C-alpha positions, 0 to 999 in steps of 0.5 A, spaced: 481 493 559 481 498 564 485 502 558 479 502 553 473 503 559 477 509 561 478 511 553 471 510 552 469 513 558 473 520 556 470 520 549 463 521 552 465 526 556 468 530 550 462 529 546 457 531 552 462 537 554 462 539 547 454 539 546 453 543 553 458 549 550 453 554 549 453 556 541 454 564 541 451 568 536 449 563 532 447 566 525 444 563 518 451 561 515 452 556 522 446 553 521 447 552 514 454 549 516 451 544 521 446 542 515 452 541 511 456 536 517 449 532 517 447 531 510 455 529 509 455 524 514 448 521 512 451 519 505 450 512 503 456 508 503 456 501 499 463 497 503 462 493 509 455 492 508 450 489 503 444 493 505 442 500 500 440 505 505 447 505 510 450 511 511 457 513 514 454 514 521 449 509 522 454 503 519 455 497 524 463 498 523 467 503 522 467 506 515 472 513 513 470 516 507 473 521 502 471 525 497 473 527 490 476 534 494 479 531 499 483 527 495 485 532 490 488 537 497 493 532 496 499 534 492 501 526 490 497 523 485 499 516 488 493 513 492 499 510 496 501 517 499 494 521 498 491 514 503 498 515 508 495 523 509 488 521 510 487 515 513 490 515 520 493 508 521 495 508 514 503 508 513 507 507 506 514 507 505 519 510 500 525 504 501 530 507 496 535 500 494 530 496 495 530 492 489 522 492 486 519 495 492 522 502 490 516 501 485 511 497 488 512 501 495 508 496 501 504 500 504 500 497 511 493 499 514 494 498 522 500 495 522 499 488 519 502 485 512 501 490 506 496 484 503 492 483 509 489 489 506 483 488 501 482 493 495 476 494 491 473 498 485 467 499 485 466 494 490 469 489 486 476 486 488 482 489 485 488 484 483 495 483 485 501 486 483 507 480 481 512 483 486 512 479 493 516 484 497 518 484 504 517 477 507 513 474 501 508 480 502 504 479 495 499 487 495 495 490 490 499 496 487 494 502 488 499 506 485 496 504 478 490 507 479 489 513 476 487 518 482 483 523 477 477 517 475 476 517 483 469 519 486 470 517 493 474 512 497 471 508 502 477 506 507 472 499 511 477 499 518 475 492 520 475 485 519 471 483 513 473 476 510 466 474 512 463 478 507 470 479 502 473 473 502 481 472 502 486 478 505 480 483 509 484 482 515 485 489 517 480 492 512 478 494 506 479 499 501 473 501 496 475 505 490 469 508 487 470 510 480 467 518 478 461 517 474 460 525 473 458 529 467 462 534 465 471 535 464 477 537 467 484 538 466 489 539 471 497 541 469 502 540 476 509 541 477 513 540 483 520 539 486 524 539 492 528 545 495 534 541 494 532 543 487 531 535 485 526 530 483 522 535 479 516 532 477 511 534 472 504 531 471 498 532 466 491 529 468 484 529 464 477 526 466 471 527 461 464 525 463 458 525 458 451 522 457 449 519 452 442 517 449 437 518 455 441 513 460 447 512 458 454 515 462 461 514 460 467 517 463 474 517 461 480 518 464 487 520 463 493 522 466 502 522 464 507 523 469 514 524 469 519 524 476 526 526 475 530 522 482 532 525 488 539 524 492 540 525 499 547 522 499 553 524 502 560 521 498 562 513 501 569 514 505 571 508 500 570 512 494 574 517 498 579 513 499 579 510 492 580 517 489 586 519 495 590 512 492 588 513 485 589 521 484 589 519 476 581 517 476 575 521 477 571 518 481 564 520 481 561 523 487 557 520 489 558 513 487 551 511 488 544 515 490 540 514 495 533 517 494 527 517 489 527 513 482 528 516 476 520 514 473 514 515 468 507 513 468 502 513 464 495 511 467 488 511 463 480 509 464 473 509 463 467 507 467 461 506 464 453 505 465 446 504 460 440 502 462 438 495 458 430 497 460 426 492 465 430 495 471 437 492 468 444 496 467 450 494 464 456 496 467 463 496 466 470 500 468 477 498 464 484 501 468 491 501 464 497 503 466 504 503 464 510 505 468 518 505 467 523 506 473 531 506 474 534 506 481 541 505 484 544 499 486 550 499 491 557 501 488 563 496 487 569 498 489 574 496 484 580 495 490 576 491 496 571 487 491 575 481 489 569 477 487 568 481 481 575 485 479 579 479 481 583 477 475 585 469 474 587 465 469 580 463 466 580 469 463 588 471 461 589 479 460 582 481 462 581 487 467 574 489 469 578 496 471 578 496 463 570 497 463 569 501 470 576 503 472 572 506 478 568 501 480 560 501 478 553 503 481 548 497 478 542 501 474 536 496 476 530 497 471 523 497 472 518 497 466 510 495 469 504 493 465 497 493 469 491 492 467 484 491 470 477 490 466 470 489 469 463 488 466 457 486 469 449 487 469 444 489 475 437 489 476 431 487 480 425 483 481 420 487 484 422 493 489 425 488 494 430 484 490 436 486 486 441 481 483 448 483 480 452 479 476 460 481 474 466 478 471 473 481 471 479 480 469 486 483 471 493 482 470 500 485 473 507 484 469 513 486 471 520 486 466 526 487 470 533 489 467 540 491 469 545 496 466 551 498 468 553 492 470 557 485 469 556 477 470 564 476 472 564 469 472 563 470 464 569 475 464 570 478 457 563 475 453 559 478 459 554 483 456 554 490 461 546 490 460 541 484 462 534 483 461 532 479 468 526 476 466 518 477 468 514 477 473 506 476 472 500 476 476 493 474 472 487 474 476 480 472 473 473 473 478 465 471 476 461 473 482 453 473 483 451 478 488 443 477 490 439 482 495 433 482 499 429 486 503 425 483 507 419 486 511 417 483 517 411 485 521 413 489 527 419 492 524 420 498 523 425 498 517 426 490 512 431 485 514 436 485 509 438 479 506 445 478 501 447 472 499 452 470 492 457 465 490 464 467 487 469 464 483 476 466 482 483 463 478 489 466 480 495 465 476 503 467 477 508 467 471 515 468 472 519 468 465 526 467 464 532 473 463 537 473 459 542 467 459 547 471 461 544 474 467 543 467 471 550 464 468 554 461 472 561 461 467 568 458 468 570 464 472 565 462 478 570 456 479 576 461 480 572 465 485 568 470 480 561 471 481 556 469 476 550 472 475 548 479 473 551 483 478 546 487 483 540 482 481 540 475 478 535 474 473 530 469 473 533 462 470 530 457 466 529 452 472 526 458 476 520 459 470 513 457 469 506 458 470 502 456 476 494 457 478 490 456 483 482 456 484 477 458 489 470 457 490 466 461 495 458 462 497 456 467 502 451 469 506 450 476 509 443 479 514 442 486 518 437 486 522 434 492 524 431 490 531 428 496 533 428 504 531 435 504 536 438 496 536 441 493 529 445 486 528 448 484 523 451 476 521 456 474 515 458 467 514 463 465 507 465 458 505 471 458 501 474 452 497 481 453 494 484 448 490 492 448 493 489 447 501 482 446 502 476 449 505 475 455 510 469 458 513 469 464 516 464 468 520 461 475 523 457 479 528 456 485 529 451 490 532 449 498 533 445 501 538 443 508 538 443 512 545 441 517 543 439 519 534 446 522 534 449 518 539 451 510 538 456 504 541 457 499 536 461 493 536 464 487 532 467 480 532 469 476 526 474 471 524 478 472 518 484 468 513 489 470 508 490 465 503 497 464 500 498 466 493 501 461 487 507 465 487 508 465 494 507 457 494 511 455 488 517 461 487 525 462 488 529 468 488 535 471 489 537 477 492 544 480 494 545 486 499 551 489 502 554 489 509 554 495 513 561 493 517 565 490 511 562 493 505 562 486 502 555 484 497 553 477 500 547 473 497 541 471 499 536 465 496 529 464 498 527 457 496 520 455 494 517 450 500 517 444 495 525 445 493 529 439 496 534 443 500 527 447 502 524 440 504 531 438 507 531 444 511 524 443 514 519 447 510 512 445 511 506 446 506 503 453 507 496 454 510 492 460 510 493 465 515 487 466 520 485 471 525 479 473 530 477 481 530 475 485 536 472 491 535 468 496 539 467 504 538 463 510 539 460 514 534 457 522 534 454 528 530 451 534 533 447 540 531 453 544 532 457 541 526 461 535 530 461 528 528 467 523 529 468 517 532 473 512 536 474 505 535 478 500 539 480 494 535 484 488 537 487 482 532 490 476 533 492 473 527 496 466 527 500 462 522 502 469 519 507 468 513 514 470 513 520 467 511 523 462 515 530 463 519 536 463 515 541 457 515 547 456 511 548 451 505 550 444 507 557 443 505 554 436 501 549 440 497 551 444 491 552 451 492 553 454 485 550 461 486 555 461 492 549 462 497 551 466 504 544 463 506 538 461 504 530 461 506 523 459 505 517 461 506 513 460 512 507 461 516 509 459 523 507 465 528 502 469 532 501 476 533 496 480 537 494 487 534 491 493 538 489 499 538 485 505 537 482 510 532 480 517 533 477 521 527 472 527 528 471 533 524 468 541 525 464 545 520 462 552 521 462 559 519 468 564 521 467 571 518 464 570 511 467 564 510 466 556 512 472 553 517 472 545 516 476 542 522 479 535 521 482 531 526 485 523 525 489 519 530 491 512 531 495 508 536 497 501 533 502 496 537 504 489 534 507 484 538 509 477 536 506 472 541 510 466 538 512 461 534 518 458 531 520 462 525 525 467 525 520 472 527 518 469 533 525 466 535 530 472 533 531 477 537 533 482 531 528 480 527 523 481 533 525 488 534 524 489 526 518 487 526 515 490 532 518 497 532 519 499 524 513 503 524 510 508 529 506 506 534 502 514 533 500 517 528 496 523 527 494 528 522 490 535 524 488 540 518 484 546 518 481 548 511 478 555 511 474 557 504 472 564 502 470 566 496 474 565 490 480 562 496 481 556 499 487 555 504 489 549 507 493 547 513 495 541 515 500 538 521 502 530 520 506 526 527 509 521 526 511 517 532 518 514 534 520 508 531 526 503 530 531 502 524 535 496 522 540 494 517 541 487 515 548 484 516 551 477 514 553 477 521 547 481 524 543 486 525 544 493 527 538 497 531 537 506 531 532 508 534 528 514 531 524 520 535 517 523 533 517 527 527 512 533 525 511 535 518 507 542 517 503 543 509 500 549 506 496 550 501 492 555 498 487 555 492 484 561 487 478 561 482 481 564 477 474 564 474 468 559 476 472 554 471 479 556 472 483 554 478 490 555 481 493 552 486 500 552 490 503 549 496 508 546 500 509 540 503 514 540 509 514 547 510 519 547 515 524 543 511 525 537 516 528 531 516 529 526 521 536 524 525 541 521 520 542 514 519 549 514 523 551 506 522 549 507 514 553 512 513 559 508 510 554 506 504 553 514 503 545 514 506 544 520 510 537 518 513 534 512 513 531 508 507 526 504 511 523 511 514 515 511 514 515 518 511 518 522 505 525 523 507 527 529 501 525 535 505 521 540 503 517 540 497 514 546 493 508 545 488 503 548 483 497 547 479 492 550 474 485 546 473 480 547 468 473 545 468 469 544 462 
């Protein structure tokens, strides 16, 4: 707590010293800039409150607001990359050659699990991805939402399960769709200075007004990006070429980098006045993508479980198909849809109501090409359909709000209450029979299943549901003009494990009209999903010491073998969130906030320790080890967010300076899972992400020109590579990247922008212990490791 008190005292001193600095040669333009800043800080927000007049400055919890212009200033249209550059504690990884996570990238807020951040669209829950990622995390895929459809993004950096339900442990990301009239088309081209990763994108939006009150906005995006490769030839591939000069071994035999990817996204946002103080509204978002990624290369001289010649298939030799080995090609075809319809209205001036229903679906079809099921011998195909994962969610919500005028209070007491029903359904569709078949060659040592990633079998296929019913109450009381308190309570009952009750208390005290203290305490939870409760999977990895492929099985908790090994029914993760902060603004154009937080999560969700399959149990897939899901370890996450901006006149132009800095540390407090009991996994968990992350930006607008400079800082972090016999670790130092961009308004309706991300072509240290795999830079890096990226785009408004 001494650290926290010192930090608050320093922030107060910083504010006071800035306020006392004399303003020389203050002009009308400077005053205008200050007024603009004050206006921005007073924009009404809708996240973390059910009051209709709460602003970013006077909210009881920290909320970052990013405008359409902020979003457009980031080169990527992938919302994960956008938020990684805008939000101080948001980190997203590339993870090449990491199965489905290559395409559905894990993103974390405040270092917590990807599925411990709730995502909303227009204030309603957005559905999850069908992918279960690292440690079983099942989070929404923000890449499915078109950036061109967004009006602004509000990021609540505080626990909010008492207000929104499951998942809101780290915070809430609320994406507000555009509803402004007018049209816009943007064409963009980019590529890396290594002359790969070429990408083209076309984005369009059009908003129109129909009748007297109707609004309709349409959005469309199409993008294509070629793969990148930061790869050296594997040493064993060089040895193979030397031993067999008659062969033409590809160089490199496998590729580390971003996948080959194509995507299309469509959407609409609409509303119409029905009269009698009622408005009908709705939106729809559709997305489709197809991608391909490399897997580890199979060496014909050493991959005996694939290339072994047996009496089961006399005269058959896999070298006749893959004489130089093979690198399986993993494909991902994804379809995503989310639609919502609702009606809102008012009973008088003080009572409002809102009823809505939504449906979301994410489906992922997996394929494997350039592969083999060796146990089938010559009967095996070389391409496989591996099956489909599907996540579906239905939600019905009724929300009410009443502004209660109480005698003696300057403002009304806001009372919000409502109820919600949600259904989640998870489905697994089996792949081709050959993709999971155990052929006659398995008994003689040949690998079964599609090599690289086995297909989902008929035994794994199925559909599973979970229902939940919730009721909630939210009250904000303005005790006087300076002091506001709030409270929230939510009860929720789940069909699979029972009920939960969570609460939140928050307060804000204005020391001056421009300087305030705020704080909150809340409990939260994250409910296990049907996919986590009921499914099992098989994965393959490469031991970086032996360069041999090994298979691991993840069993459902109801699987007889998992129960034999100690699996217990899954329960919700539970959290306690405490935050304390200050926020300020002044007449010289400075605004900002400092927020400390302490988040304790118990019964965290992860995979168990790895178990060898008992010799008395059948093991047709020849698993090296098996695991199951468990929620048996506890953590404490502590940190601080510092956010600030300063808007002023400089010469004939406007200068906007921004700072976003986060320090975050997560420690394991105990438990029985592998994370708590295995030293290697504990290091991976606690040190896999940088503890510090910062972005410093400067934008200068003058006449038809706008120039942007941005510095991104990532602190040091630790990487590991999983082997059958243990992990190897490497510490990577801090990295800083400089981005530059300039925009020129060719006409009032046309803008040309060009920019460079990572101007100085910075790369991290090489991942020396993974060199045997041909990889140069760690695949687990919390930033892009492809070097300098150049881009140009052209926007036409109409």
